C-alpha positions, 0 to 999 in steps of 0.5 A: 427123376428128370426135371425140365430145367435146373430151376425146377430141380432145385425147387423140388430139392429145396422143398424135399429138404425142408419137408424132411428136415434135411440139409445138403451142400452142392459138390458139383453143379453143371448145366445137366448134372448136379451132385450133392451130399446130405449135410445132416438130418435134423429133427423137425424144422429148425428156425434157421433152415437154410433152404426155406427162402423168400421164394418158398415162403411166397408159395406158402403164403399165396393163399393167405395173400389171395384171400386178403391182400392187405394182410399183415406180415405178422399174420403171415408169420403166424400162418407159416408157423401154424402150418409148418412149425417154422417161424421165419424172420420178419424180413423173409416174410416181408420180402415174400409178400410182394413176391406172392402178390406178383405171382398172384397177378402174373407180374405188375406189368401184365396187371397194369396192361390188363387195366389199360 
């Protein structure tokens, strides 16, 4: 497959590795080529999956934040756990919530400019 840029490729790779319980490490990375190796195949999703970061969590919680912007971080964690059998740390979920709000409102500056 081809991707429009490196970021799009890495996002797809992180989601694939998370959903399939795999991990990888980068052996070579250049602007147009990437080479990696599979580290392991885990059964299910571990609680410390290295590829599930706050950016990915923000994508998962976006519908919950959209429905209730004042939702508690602990409720977000419970929602992630019920959807993906993964319990992220409070810190990861806490960092992901403002990122989801930012995605929802297309950035704080755009949102502010829209009001003015």
